N, C-alpha and C positions, 0 to 999 in steps of 0.2 A: 510748177511741177511738170516736166516734160515724160513725155509716153506713157502708156498703161503698166498697172503692173506686172505683167508678164515682159513687156522690154527690160523692165528694171531686175526682173528675178534674172534675166538672162544674161544682161548685163554683168550681172554678181557671180552668176557661176561662169561667165565665160573665163577658159585661161589667159588668154591677152590681159582681161582687164584684172583680173586678182592679181597676173604679176606685178602689173602698172601700181594696184596699191601697196605689195608691199614694197617694192622699190621706193615709193612717196614713203611708207614708213619706217624705213631703215633709214633712209636718210636725214627724216627729219631728228629722230632719235642721235641719229649722227651729229646735224647741226648742232642740238641740244646738248650734246656732250665738248663740243669746242664752245659754245657759249658758256659754259662752267668753266671751265678750263681755261679762258680768256678772263673769265671774272680774276679769277685764283691767281694769274699772273699779272693781273694790273692792280690787286691786292699786297704781292709777294714783293710787285716795286715800288709799291708805296709805302713800304716798309723798309726798301731797300738802301743803305746810303753810300754801299760802295760805287762808281761812278762804271768802271765796265762791268760789273751784273746788272747794274739798271740798261745801259746800254744793250747787252743781251738780252733783258725779258724785254727791252722795248720790240727791239728784232722780231724777237718769238711772237709777242703780239702783233706785230705788223701781220705777219707772215700769216698767223691762223686771223684775224681780220680778213685776206684776200682770199684764202680757202672757205671761209663762212661764207661770205661775198658770191662767190662763183657758186657756192653748193646751194642759193638760195635761189639764182638765176635757172639753176640746172632745175630744182623741183618745182620752180613756175614753170618752165619748160614743159616739167614734166606734168603740172597740171592741164595746159594748153593742150596737149597731144592725147589728154583720156580721153581715151573711143566712149564714141556715145552711143 
């Protein structure tokens, strides 16, 4: 662990640090919701017999995967930019 207790406390109480942590938490929750929705759509796809609906579900799943990928990249960049 780097820094003293005083440094850690200062970081925790910092307005920018708190804002950064809140942003990361919100993004994690959103990504989790997106993952659950993707799993639900994949289940629907497995059960669907109509080819047109299957194509629509595949498109929705592909969009969700791309959005999640970008969200994960953004979350990683937020972690790297975290103030020390």
